[in-house]
Every structure is written in structure tokens, then in C-alpha cells.
C-alpha positions in Angstrom: 83.7 105.1 149.8 83.6 103.3 146.4 80.9 100.7 145.9 81.9 97.1 145.5 80.2 95.3 142.7 78.1 92.4 143.8 77.2 89.4 141.7 74.3 87.2 142.8 74.0 83.6 141.4 70.7 81.9 141.7 70.7 78.1 141.5 67.6 76.3 140.2 66.7 72.6 140.3 67.5 70.7 137.1 63.9 69.6 136.7 62.9 73.2 136.2 65.2 73.6 133.2 63.1 71.5 130.9 64.1 68.8 128.5 67.9 68.5 128.2 68.4 65.0 126.8 67.2 65.6 123.2 69.8 64.0 120.9 70.5 66.1 117.7 70.2 64.4 114.4 73.2 63.0 112.5 73.1 65.9 110.0 73.0 68.5 112.8 75.9 66.8 114.5 77.9 66.8 111.3 77.2 70.5 110.6 78.2 71.3 114.2 81.4 69.3 113.9 82.4 71.1 110.7 81.5 74.5 112.2 83.6 73.8 115.2 86.6 72.3 113.3 86.8 74.9 110.6 87.1 78.7 111.0 84.2 80.9 110.0 86.6 82.9 107.9 89.9 82.3 106.2 91.5 80.1 103.6 91.2 76.3 103.4 93.6 73.6 102.5 93.0 70.9 99.9 91.9 68.3 102.5 89.7 70.8 104.2 87.9 71.7 100.9 87.5 68.0 100.1 86.0 67.3 103.6 83.7 70.3 103.2 82.5 69.1 99.8 81.9 65.6 101.0 80.0 67.0 104.0 77.8 69.1 101.8 77.1 66.0 99.6 76.4 63.9 102.7 73.9 66.4 104.1 72.1 66.7 100.8 72.8 63.2 99.3 69.3 62.3 98.3 68.5 65.6 96.6 71.8 66.0 94.7 72.2 62.4 93.6 68.5 62.3 92.7 69.0 65.4 90.5 72.0 63.8 88.8 70.3 60.5 88.3 67.2 62.1 86.8 69.3 64.1 84.4 71.2 61.0 83.3 68.2 58.8 83.1 67.0 59.8 79.5 70.6 59.3 78.2 70.9 55.9 79.8 67.5 54.9 78.4 68.8 55.5 74.9 72.0 53.4 75.4 70.4 50.0 74.7 69.2 51.4 71.3 72.3 53.4 70.1 75.1 51.7 72.0 78.1 50.0 70.3 76.7 46.5 70.8 73.7 47.4 68.5 75.9 47.9 65.4 78.2 44.9 65.9 75.5 42.4 65.3 74.0 44.1 62.2 76.6 42.8 59.8 76.9 46.1 58.1 80.2 47.7 57.3 78.8 51.2 57.1 80.0 53.7 59.7 76.9 55.8 59.6 75.2 53.9 62.4 78.1 53.9 64.9 78.9 57.5 64.2 75.2 58.5 64.7 74.9 56.5 67.8 78.1 57.9 69.3 77.0 61.4 68.5 73.6 61.0 70.1 75.2 59.5 73.2 77.9 62.2 73.4 75.3 65.1 73.0 73.0 63.6 75.5 75.8 63.1 78.0 77.0 66.6 77.6 73.5 68.1 78.1 72.8 65.9 81.2 76.2 66.7 82.7 75.8 70.4 82.1 72.3 70.6 83.5 72.9 68.4 86.6 76.2 70.2 87.4 74.5 73.6 87.3 71.7 72.5 89.6 74.0 70.8 92.1 76.4 73.8 92.1 73.6 76.1 93.0 72.5 73.9 95.9 76.1 73.3 97.1 77.0 77.0 97.1 73.8 77.8 99.0 74.7 75.1 101.5 78.2 76.5 101.9 76.6 79.9 102.7 74.1 78.3 105.1 71.1 79.1 102.9 68.3 77.0 101.6 67.4 77.1 98.0 63.9 76.2 96.7 64.3 73.5 94.0 61.6 75.1 91.9 63.4 78.5 91.8 66.8 76.8 91.1 65.3 74.7 88.3 63.7 77.8 86.7 66.9 79.8 87.0 69.0 77.0 85.4 66.5 76.4 82.6 66.5 80.1 81.7 70.3 80.0 81.5 70.7 76.5 80.1 72.0 77.7 76.7 74.8 79.7 78.5 75.6 76.7 80.7 75.9 74.5 77.7 78.0 77.1 75.9 80.4 77.4 78.8 80.6 73.6 79.0 81.2 73.3 75.2 84.0 75.9 75.3 85.6 74.3 78.3 85.5 70.8 76.6 86.8 72.2 73.3 89.7 74.1 75.0 90.6 71.1 77.1 90.6 68.8 74.0 92.9 71.1 72.1 95.1 71.3 75.1 95.2 67.5 75.4 96.4 67.3 71.8 99.1 69.8 72.5 101.4 67.5 74.6 98.8 67.1 77.4 100.2 69.8 79.8 98.0 72.6 78.3 95.0 70.4 79.0 95.6 70.6 82.8 96.3 74.4 82.6 93.1 75.1 80.6 91.0 72.8 82.6 92.2 74.6 85.8 91.7 78.1 84.4 88.2 77.3 83.2 87.2 75.3 86.3 85.2 78.2 87.9 83.4 79.2 84.8 80.3 77.0 85.4 79.8 78.4 88.9 80.3 82.0 87.8 77.5 81.4 85.3 74.9 79.7 87.5 75.8 81.3 90.9 76.6 84.9 89.8 74.4 84.9 86.7 77.1 86.0 84.3 77.1 85.5 80.5 79.4 83.1 78.7 82.2 85.5 77.9 82.0 87.1 81.4 82.0 83.6 83.0 85.1 82.6 81.2 86.9 85.9 82.1 85.7 85.5 85.7 87.2 82.0 85.9 90.6 83.2 84.6 90.5 86.0 87.2 89.8 83.7 90.1 92.4 81.1 89.2 95.5 83.3 89.0 97.2 81.1 91.6 96.7 77.7 93.1 97.3 75.2 90.3 98.8 72.7 92.8 95.7 72.9 95.1 93.4 72.3 92.1 95.4 69.4 90.8 95.3 67.5 94.1 91.7 68.3 94.7 90.6 67.3 91.2 92.7 64.1 91.4 91.0 63.2 94.7 87.6 63.8 93.3 88.4 61.8 90.2 89.7 58.8 92.3 86.7 58.8 94.6 84.2 59.0 91.7 86.0 56.6 89.4 84.4 53.4 90.8 80.9 54.9 90.3 81.5 56.3 86.8 83.5 53.2 85.7 80.9 50.7 86.9 78.1 52.8 85.3 79.7 52.9 81.8 81.6 49.6 81.8 78.7 47.6 80.5 78.5 49.9 77.4 81.4 48.0 75.9 80.2 45.1 73.8 82.7 42.6 75.3 81.9 43.5 78.9 78.1 43.5 78.1 78.4 39.9 76.7 80.3 38.7 79.7 77.8 40.3 82.1 74.8 38.7 80.3 76.5 35.3 80.4 77.4 35.7 84.1 74.0 37.1 85.3 71.8 34.8 83.2 69.4 37.7 82.6 67.6 38.3 79.3 68.9 41.3 77.3 65.8 43.3 78.2 66.0 42.7 81.9 69.7 43.4 81.9 69.2 46.7 80.1 66.5 47.8 82.5 68.7 47.0 85.5 71.7 48.8 83.9 69.6 51.9 83.1 68.6 52.3 86.7 71.9 51.4 88.3 74.0 53.4 85.9 71.9 56.5 86.3 72.2 56.3 90.1 76.0 55.7 90.0 76.5 58.6 87.5 74.4 60.7 89.7 76.8 60.1 92.6 79.8 60.8 90.5 78.5 64.1 89.1 77.2 65.2 92.5 80.6 64.6 94.0 82.5 66.5 91.3 80.1 69.4 91.4 80.4 69.7 95.2 84.2 69.6 95.0 84.4 72.2 92.2 81.9 74.5 94.1 84.0 74.2 97.2 87.1 75.2 95.2 85.2 78.1 93.6 84.1 79.3 97.1 87.7 79.1 98.3 88.9 81.1 95.3 86.3 83.8 96.2 87.8 83.9 99.7 91.4 84.1 98.5 90.9 86.6 95.7 88.1 88.8 97.1 87.8 88.1 100.8 84.2 86.8 100.3 84.2 85.4 103.8 85.0 88.7 105.4 82.2 90.4 103.4 79.7 87.8 104.5 80.8 88.2 108.1 80.5 92.0 107.9 77.1 91.7 106.4 76.0 89.3 109.1 77.3 91.6 111.9 75.7 94.7 110.2 72.2 93.1 110.2 72.5 91.4 113.6 70.3 92.6 116.4 72.3 94.4 119.1 71.0 93.7 122.6 72.0 95.5 125.8 
């Protein structure tokens, strides 16, 4: 006679189960919501990538915005001394001063943007993979490769400028094709030529997704970047001084701090969005999500 399987259920009082009313933190609830609403593997749409990038920025807001603000702070400190308003009141017709001031501002902005974008991209990609990155290790890695990061940024800016002069449309194409080059440099540790080739390989398709995603990131970050650099124009600066009633020194100190923070928000948002797009390209082109899931299952402990 065959044996009938028997299941025994033991009920225990609730007070023996321990503490059950511990409310998770807001960051934990946000991560749980994203994990529940998005699949562990598979492609993501534009709005899903944007939501993912904003979620990563929200969870690491203080660190990412702080890194961006610290990178921009030296550049903003120079603005009261080399800005356009300095040369207007000198009475000189020479163009040496304005050109020199613009060159210093442009070079400082390029360096600050390259460095902060590289740091934030490493942190954002680690967050997308569920890892934690030590800030000291990330800083050391970026500083060792800073010349390559700046080289990639320079080639990207130069190619985009040439494309803009060629009836605008090539600007968008080149900006899209080179959008993954910074992440390939700082995340994968590739050289400048290899990073550019890697970006071209990852962006064989999906121009429409990138255009919508970049447009959304630009629109969200526009109020921060616009407010940060608006007072650099002599006319706006004069109106702000008259309206606020502050002295020139007090106004410059306030603007240095506020503009650094607002530019930190703008660069952190853009870096998170581009990193999310780069991660999606890895999934679509190479199945990176399946490889990560396979590695997780291979190292998981099997229990009877």
C-alpha cells in the first residue's frame, strides 16, 4: 500500500516571532520598489532608464552632488576675477583680457566636468550593479586615468562642434555615437582610442532612445545650469546686484557657493542618465544582465 505524504503545520504565537513592526528607511523602500517594478534582466525603455537614473541619484544625492560641487568650486571661485564683467569696466579696447578670461573659464569648466562626470559614472554604475564603491579607490582610479578622461572629453567636444558647424544634424549623430566613451574609459578601464571604438560599437542602434533620454535630462537639468551661469552675464549681474542690495563681494561669495551646488546637481543628473544608457547598451548588445545573473547563480550557495 503506497504511503500518503503528510504535512504538519505548527502555529506559533505572534509574540514569539520577534519584532515585526520595523519600518524600512525611505532609501530601502525606493530600492525595493524599483526592484519589484523592473525586471532583473531585460531591456528598458526610455522612461524606465530615466526613472532608474533619477532613483540612483536620489539614493546617492549627497555624495554625487557633493562631488560635482567640489569639482566646480575652484572654477566658480575664478569667475569673479576673470568673468566678462571684469573687462567691461576696464575701459580698454584690447581683446587679450576677455580672450584670456574666457580661455581660463572654458579650460577649468572642461576639467571640472570631465573629473566629476568620471567619478559620478563609477558610483552610478556600481549602484546599478548593486555594489558599493569606496570613494578613495574611485578617486585614485580616476586620477590615474584623468589624462585619458580629458582626452576622451576633448575629442567628443571637438567632434560635436565640427558636427554642429556641418548643418547641426551631424552634431546629434556624433554626440550619440560618442556618448558611451566616458563610461568605457572609467568603468572598463580602456584607453582613449579603445573607448571611442567601444562607444561606436555599443551605439549601433537606438538613436531615438538616446535623443529622448538626452532631451529629458537636458530639460530637467536646465533650471539648475541656467540659474548657475545666468549671473555670469554682465547685464544679469548688474540687475541682480541692484535687486539684492548686496555688495559685489557678498554677491560673489553667495554665487560661488550656489552656482557650484546647482552645477553639481546638473552634472550628477546627466552622468547618472548617461550611465543608465550605457548599462542598457551593454544589455542590448552583449547581454550583460544575463551574464551577471549567471555569475550570481554560479556563486550562490545551494541548500537542500
